[in-house]
C-alpha positions as a Markdown table, in Angstrom:
| # | Residue | x | y | z |
|---|---|---|---|---|
| 1 | Met | 95.5 | 137.3 | 74.3 |
| 2 | Ser | 96.5 | 140.9 | 73.9 |
| 3 | Glu | 98.8 | 142.7 | 76.3 |
| 4 | Asp | 96.0 | 145.1 | 77.3 |
| 5 | Asn | 93.7 | 142.2 | 78.4 |
| 6 | Lys | 96.6 | 140.6 | 80.3 |
| 7 | Thr | 97.2 | 143.9 | 82.1 |
| 8 | Asn | 93.6 | 144.3 | 82.9 |
| 9 | Lys | 93.3 | 140.8 | 84.3 |
| 10 | Asn | 96.4 | 141.3 | 86.5 |
| 11 | Ile | 95.0 | 144.6 | 87.8 |
| 12 | Lys | 91.7 | 142.9 | 88.6 |
| 13 | Ala | 93.5 | 140.0 | 90.3 |
| 14 | Glu | 95.5 | 142.4 | 92.5 |
| 15 | Lys | 92.3 | 144.2 | 93.5 |
| 16 | Asp | 90.6 | 141.0 | 94.4 |
| 17 | Lys | 93.6 | 139.9 | 96.4 |
| 18 | Lys | 93.6 | 143.2 | 98.2 |
| 19 | Asn | 89.8 | 143.1 | 98.9 |
| 20 | Gly | 89.8 | 139.5 | 99.9 |
| 21 | Thr | 87.3 | 138.5 | 97.2 |
| 22 | Ile | 89.3 | 135.9 | 95.3 |
| 23 | Thr | 87.0 | 133.0 | 94.6 |
| 24 | Glu | 88.1 | 129.5 | 95.7 |
| 25 | Pro | 87.6 | 126.7 | 93.2 |
| 26 | Gly | 84.0 | 125.5 | 93.3 |
| 27 | Lys | 82.7 | 128.4 | 95.4 |
| 28 | Lys | 80.7 | 131.5 | 94.4 |
| 29 | Pro | 82.1 | 135.0 | 95.1 |
| 30 | Glu | 79.2 | 135.7 | 97.5 |
| 31 | Asp | 80.0 | 132.6 | 99.5 |
| 32 | Gln | 83.6 | 133.6 | 99.8 |
| 33 | Lys | 82.5 | 137.1 | 101.0 |
| 34 | Thr | 80.2 | 135.6 | 103.6 |
| 35 | Lys | 83.0 | 133.3 | 104.9 |
| 36 | Lys | 85.4 | 136.3 | 105.2 |
| 37 | Glu | 82.8 | 138.4 | 107.1 |
| 38 | Thr | 82.1 | 135.5 | 109.5 |
| 39 | Glu | 85.8 | 135.0 | 110.2 |
| 40 | Lys | 86.1 | 138.8 | 110.8 |
| 41 | Leu | 83.2 | 138.7 | 113.3 |
| 42 | Asn | 84.8 | 135.7 | 115.1 |
| 43 | Asp | 88.1 | 137.4 | 115.4 |
| 44 | Gln | 86.4 | 140.5 | 116.7 |
| 45 | Lys | 84.6 | 138.4 | 119.3 |
| 46 | Ile | 87.8 | 136.9 | 120.5 |
| 47 | Asn | 89.6 | 140.2 | 120.7 |
| 48 | Glu | 86.9 | 142.1 | 122.5 |
| 49 | Tyr | 85.2 | 139.5 | 124.7 |
| 50 | Gly | 87.5 | 136.4 | 124.7 |
| 51 | Gln | 84.7 | 134.3 | 123.2 |
| 52 | Thr | 84.4 | 132.1 | 120.2 |
| 53 | Thr | 82.5 | 129.0 | 118.9 |
| 54 | Leu | 84.3 | 125.7 | 118.6 |
| 55 | Glu | 82.9 | 123.3 | 115.9 |
| 56 | Asn | 84.1 | 119.7 | 116.0 |
| 57 | Asn | 82.5 | 116.3 | 115.6 |
| 58 | Asn | 79.2 | 117.9 | 114.5 |
| 59 | Lys | 79.0 | 119.8 | 117.8 |
| 60 | Arg | 78.9 | 123.5 | 118.5 |
| 61 | Ile | 80.6 | 124.5 | 121.8 |
| 62 | His | 80.7 | 128.1 | 123.0 |
| 63 | Leu | 84.1 | 129.0 | 124.5 |
| 64 | Met | 83.9 | 131.8 | 127.1 |
| 65 | Ser | 86.8 | 133.2 | 129.2 |
| 66 | Ile | 86.7 | 134.9 | 132.6 |
| 67 | Ile | 90.0 | 136.6 | 132.9 |
| 68 | Gly | 91.6 | 139.3 | 135.1 |
| 69 | Glu | 89.3 | 141.0 | 137.6 |
| 70 | Val | 85.5 | 140.7 | 137.6 |
| 71 | Glu | 84.2 | 144.2 | 137.1 |
| 72 | Gly | 80.9 | 145.2 | 138.8 |
| 73 | His | 79.0 | 148.4 | 139.0 |
| 74 | Glu | 82.1 | 150.6 | 139.0 |
| 75 | Cys | 84.6 | 150.9 | 136.1 |
| 76 | Leu | 88.1 | 149.8 | 137.0 |
| 77 | Pro | 91.2 | 151.7 | 135.7 |
| 78 | Gln | 92.0 | 151.1 | 132.0 |
| 79 | His | 95.3 | 149.3 | 132.7 |
| 80 | Asn | 93.4 | 146.6 | 134.6 |
| 81 | Lys | 92.6 | 143.4 | 132.8 |
| 82 | Thr | 88.9 | 142.9 | 133.5 |
| 83 | Thr | 85.8 | 140.8 | 132.7 |
| 84 | Lys | 82.7 | 142.9 | 132.5 |
| 85 | Tyr | 79.6 | 141.2 | 133.8 |
| 86 | Glu | 77.3 | 143.3 | 131.5 |
| 87 | His | 79.1 | 141.4 | 128.6 |
| 88 | Leu | 78.7 | 137.9 | 130.0 |
| 89 | Leu | 75.1 | 138.0 | 131.2 |
| 90 | Pro | 73.5 | 138.8 | 127.8 |
| 91 | Gln | 75.8 | 136.3 | 126.2 |
| 92 | Leu | 74.8 | 133.5 | 128.6 |
| 93 | Ala | 71.1 | 134.4 | 128.0 |
| 94 | Ser | 71.7 | 134.1 | 124.2 |
| 95 | Ile | 73.4 | 130.7 | 124.7 |
| 96 | Glu | 70.4 | 129.4 | 126.6 |
| 97 | Asp | 68.1 | 130.6 | 123.9 |
| 98 | Ser | 70.2 | 129.3 | 121.0 |
| 99 | Lys | 69.2 | 126.0 | 119.3 |
| 100 | Glu | 72.7 | 125.7 | 117.7 |
| 101 | Ile | 75.0 | 125.9 | 120.8 |
| 102 | Glu | 75.1 | 122.5 | 122.5 |
| 103 | Gly | 77.6 | 123.1 | 125.3 |
| 104 | Val | 79.7 | 125.8 | 127.0 |
| 105 | Leu | 83.4 | 125.7 | 128.0 |
| 106 | Ile | 84.5 | 128.4 | 130.4 |
| 107 | Leu | 88.2 | 129.2 | 130.9 |
| 108 | Ile | 88.9 | 130.9 | 134.2 |
| 109 | Asn | 92.0 | 132.8 | 135.3 |
| 110 | Thr | 90.8 | 135.5 | 137.7 |
| 111 | Val | 92.0 | 137.3 | 140.9 |
| 112 | Gly | 88.3 | 137.8 | 141.9 |
| 113 | Gly | 86.5 | 141.1 | 142.0 |
| 114 | Asp | 83.0 | 142.4 | 142.6 |
| 115 | Val | 81.0 | 139.9 | 144.8 |
| 116 | Glu | 77.6 | 140.8 | 143.3 |
| 117 | Ala | 78.8 | 140.6 | 139.7 |
| 118 | Gly | 80.6 | 137.3 | 140.4 |
| 119 | Leu | 77.6 | 135.7 | 142.0 |
| 120 | Ala | 75.3 | 137.0 | 139.2 |
| 121 | Ile | 77.5 | 135.3 | 136.6 |
| 122 | Ser | 77.8 | 132.1 | 138.7 |
| 123 | Glu | 74.0 | 131.9 | 139.1 |
| 124 | Met | 73.5 | 132.4 | 135.3 |
| 125 | Ile | 76.0 | 129.6 | 134.5 |
| 126 | Ala | 74.5 | 127.3 | 137.1 |
| 127 | Ser | 71.0 | 127.8 | 135.6 |
| 128 | Leu | 71.9 | 127.0 | 132.0 |
| 129 | Ser | 70.2 | 123.9 | 130.6 |
| 130 | Lys | 73.1 | 123.2 | 128.3 |
| 131 | Pro | 76.1 | 121.1 | 129.5 |
| 132 | Thr | 78.8 | 123.3 | 131.0 |
| 133 | Val | 82.4 | 122.7 | 132.0 |
| 134 | Thr | 84.8 | 125.1 | 133.7 |
| 135 | Leu | 88.6 | 124.9 | 133.5 |
| 136 | Val | 90.7 | 126.8 | 136.0 |
| 137 | Leu | 94.0 | 128.0 | 134.6 |
| 138 | Gly | 96.5 | 130.1 | 136.6 |
| 139 | Gly | 94.2 | 130.9 | 139.4 |
| 140 | Ser | 90.6 | 131.3 | 140.5 |
| 141 | His | 90.7 | 133.4 | 143.6 |
| 142 | Ser | 88.1 | 135.0 | 145.9 |
| 143 | Ile | 84.8 | 135.3 | 144.0 |
| 144 | Gly | 86.4 | 133.1 | 141.3 |
| 145 | Val | 85.7 | 130.1 | 143.5 |
| 146 | Pro | 81.9 | 130.3 | 143.0 |
| 147 | Leu | 82.6 | 130.9 | 139.3 |
| 148 | Ala | 84.7 | 127.7 | 139.1 |
| 149 | Val | 82.1 | 125.5 | 140.7 |
| 150 | Ser | 79.1 | 126.9 | 138.9 |
| 151 | Ser | 79.3 | 124.5 | 136.0 |
| 152 | Asp | 78.1 | 120.9 | 135.7 |
| 153 | Tyr | 81.7 | 119.7 | 135.9 |
| 154 | Ser | 84.9 | 121.5 | 136.8 |
| 155 | Phe | 88.6 | 120.9 | 136.0 |
| 156 | Ile | 91.8 | 122.6 | 137.3 |
| 157 | Val | 95.3 | 122.3 | 135.9 |
| 158 | Pro | 98.0 | 121.0 | 138.3 |
| 159 | Thr | 99.7 | 124.4 | 138.8 |
| 160 | Ala | 96.6 | 126.5 | 139.2 |
| 161 | Thr | 95.7 | 128.0 | 142.6 |
| 162 | Met | 92.5 | 129.0 | 144.5 |
| 163 | Ile | 92.6 | 131.5 | 147.4 |
| 164 | Ile | 89.6 | 131.4 | 149.8 |
| 165 | His | 89.3 | 134.3 | 152.1 |
| 166 | Pro | 86.6 | 136.4 | 153.9 |
| 167 | Val | 84.8 | 139.2 | 152.2 |
| 168 | Arg | 86.7 | 142.5 | 151.8 |
| 169 | Met | 85.2 | 145.9 | 151.3 |
| 170 | Asn | 86.6 | 149.1 | 149.9 |
| 171 | Gly | 85.7 | 152.6 | 151.1 |
| 172 | Met | 84.1 | 153.7 | 154.4 |
| 173 | Val | 83.2 | 151.0 | 156.9 |
| 174 | Ile | 81.0 | 151.9 | 159.9 |
| 175 | Gly | 82.2 | 150.2 | 163.1 |
| 176 | Val | 78.8 | 148.9 | 164.2 |
| 177 | Ser | 77.4 | 145.4 | 164.7 |
| 178 | Gln | 75.1 | 145.8 | 161.8 |
| 179 | Met | 78.0 | 146.1 | 159.4 |
| 180 | Phe | 79.6 | 142.9 | 160.6 |
| 181 | Glu | 76.2 | 141.1 | 160.3 |
| 182 | Tyr | 76.1 | 142.4 | 156.7 |
| 183 | Phe | 79.5 | 140.9 | 156.1 |
| 184 | Glu | 78.4 | 137.6 | 157.5 |
| 185 | Gln | 75.3 | 137.6 | 155.3 |
| 186 | Ile | 77.5 | 138.2 | 152.2 |
| 187 | Gln | 79.9 | 135.4 | 153.2 |
| 188 | Asp | 76.9 | 133.1 | 153.9 |
| 189 | Arg | 75.7 | 133.6 | 150.3 |
| 190 | Ile | 79.1 | 132.7 | 148.9 |
| 191 | Ile | 79.6 | 129.7 | 151.2 |
| 192 | Ser | 76.1 | 128.4 | 150.5 |
| 193 | Phe | 76.6 | 128.6 | 146.7 |
| 194 | Val | 79.9 | 126.8 | 146.8 |
| 195 | Ser | 78.7 | 124.0 | 149.1 |
| 196 | Asn | 75.6 | 123.6 | 146.9 |
| 197 | His | 77.5 | 123.3 | 143.7 |
| 198 | Ser | 80.5 | 121.2 | 144.8 |
| 199 | Asn | 81.3 | 118.3 | 147.2 |
| 200 | Ile | 82.6 | 120.4 | 150.1 |
| 201 | Ser | 80.4 | 121.0 | 153.1 |
| 202 | Tyr | 79.4 | 124.4 | 154.4 |
| 203 | Glu | 81.4 | 124.0 | 157.6 |
| 204 | Asp | 84.6 | 122.8 | 155.8 |
| 205 | Phe | 84.5 | 125.7 | 153.4 |
| 206 | Arg | 84.0 | 128.2 | 156.2 |
| 207 | Thr | 86.9 | 126.7 | 158.0 |
| 208 | Leu | 89.1 | 127.2 | 154.9 |
| 209 | Met | 87.9 | 130.8 | 154.6 |
| 210 | Leu | 88.7 | 131.7 | 158.3 |
| 211 | Asn | 92.1 | 129.9 | 158.4 |
| 212 | Thr | 94.8 | 132.0 | 160.1 |
| 213 | Thr | 97.8 | 129.9 | 159.4 |
| 214 | Gln | 98.5 | 130.2 | 155.7 |
| 215 | Leu | 98.2 | 133.7 | 154.4 |
| 216 | Val | 100.7 | 136.3 | 155.7 |
| 217 | Lys | 98.6 | 139.5 | 155.3 |
| 218 | Asp | 95.2 | 138.0 | 155.3 |
| 219 | Val | 92.9 | 135.3 | 156.7 |
| 220 | Gly | 92.1 | 132.3 | 154.5 |
| 221 | Ser | 93.6 | 129.4 | 152.6 |
| 222 | Ile | 95.5 | 128.8 | 149.4 |
| 223 | Leu | 94.9 | 125.5 | 147.6 |
| 224 | Val | 97.0 | 124.3 | 144.6 |
| 225 | Gly | 95.9 | 121.9 | 141.9 |
| 226 | Lys | 94.9 | 118.5 | 143.3 |
| 227 | Glu | 94.3 | 120.0 | 146.8 |
| 228 | Thr | 91.1 | 121.6 | 145.5 |
| 229 | Val | 90.0 | 118.1 | 144.3 |
| 230 | Glu | 90.9 | 116.5 | 147.6 |
| 231 | Lys | 88.8 | 119.2 | 149.4 |
| 232 | Gly | 85.8 | 118.5 | 147.2 |
| 233 | Ile | 85.7 | 121.9 | 145.5 |
| 234 | Ile | 86.8 | 121.0 | 142.0 |
| 235 | Asp | 85.8 | 117.7 | 140.3 |
| 236 | Glu | 89.0 | 116.7 | 138.6 |
| 237 | Val | 92.6 | 117.7 | 137.7 |
| 238 | Gly | 93.1 | 118.1 | 134.0 |
| 239 | Gly | 93.7 | 120.4 | 131.1 |
| 240 | Ile | 91.9 | 121.5 | 127.9 |
| 241 | Asp | 92.0 | 118.0 | 126.4 |
| 242 | Lys | 90.1 | 116.4 | 129.3 |
| 243 | Ala | 87.7 | 119.4 | 129.6 |
| 244 | Leu | 86.7 | 119.1 | 125.9 |
| 245 | Lys | 86.4 | 115.3 | 126.1 |
| 246 | Lys | 84.2 | 115.5 | 129.1 |
| 247 | Leu | 82.0 | 118.2 | 127.6 |
| 248 | Asn | 81.6 | 116.2 | 124.4 |
| 249 | Glu | 80.5 | 113.2 | 126.5 |
| 250 | Met | 78.0 | 115.3 | 128.3 |
| 251 | Ile | 76.6 | 116.7 | 125.1 |
| 252 | Asp | 76.1 | 113.2 | 123.7 |
| 253 | Ala | 74.4 | 112.1 | 126.9 |
| 254 | Asn | 72.2 | 115.2 | 126.8 |
| 255 | Lys | 71.2 | 114.5 | 123.2 |
| 256 | Lys | 70.4 | 110.9 | 124.1 |
| 257 | Glu | 68.2 | 111.9 | 127.0 |
| 258 | Cys | 66.3 | 114.5 | 124.9 |
| 259 | Asp | 65.7 | 111.9 | 122.2 |
| 260 | Gln | 64.4 | 109.4 | 124.8 |
| 261 | Asn | 62.1 | 112.1 | 126.3 |
| 262 | Gln | 60.7 | 112.9 | 122.8 |
| 263 | Gln | 60.0 | 109.2 | 122.2 |
| 264 | Asp | 58.3 | 108.8 | 125.6 |
| 265 | Gln | 56.0 | 111.8 | 124.7 |
| 266 | Leu | 54.8 | 110.2 | 121.4 |
| 267 | Pro | 51.1 | 109.3 | 121.5 |
| 268 | Ile | 50.4 | 105.6 | 121.8 |
| 269 | Asp | 48.1 | 104.2 | 119.1 |
| 270 | Ala | 44.7 | 103.3 | 120.5 |
| 271 | Pro | 44.0 | 99.5 | 120.4 |
| 272 | Val | 41.7 | 98.4 | 117.5 |
| 273 | Thr | 38.6 | 96.7 | 118.8 |
| 274 | Glu | 36.2 | 94.5 | 116.7 |
| 275 | Glu | 32.5 | 95.0 | 117.0 |
């Protein structure tokens, strides 16, 4: 081989390496390019939305995170770590409509935020037909409590906390009885959702919300790890290993149930009669 050919090959190899188009053994260049583009999209989804798809044991699990403060109708300052509900709602609708996604794992570490947005996300998660599991890491405070219990099964790590307190409001508050009735109505919606999606009663959760003995500058309760399980809010103490194991079990059970339903719907052959 001439020196010119060697030089040209080396230049082409350098360009391919720079452009990421080096072909792996047994793979076509277009397959390699598609793989690279898919990886780029996945990385972008993680960076911008904290979401990705886990593929293991022939299952596709969508990983979603609710981190920082839940942002509602008003934009929070740029230095705040936020989760925007206008990002999550379309994504949850897409998950429900997808035939590929079989389950959803939601990681939660939030200080709370907008009540309307938090309840909207909670209702969307609760209405999914796919198996869902939530895992509380760090904390799930305020409106984060409905988010944590909105799944089919919930986990909390031993050091995570949950703060339960009455509804707060920023801005002008008119000191009339109608305003306090409005507060009661909002709190009733939160308490009802939590009691309907967990094992704590309406009265017990309201008692925790109005407790005056724990928080120094506020009314409410703070629960750590297994206390949330003992109170009936969270299902189990555990980390990512237990959460994924439980979700895989739920996916298998869901598949088995769907297969059984399909078999039950098959037409029964009519009996053959002799004339």
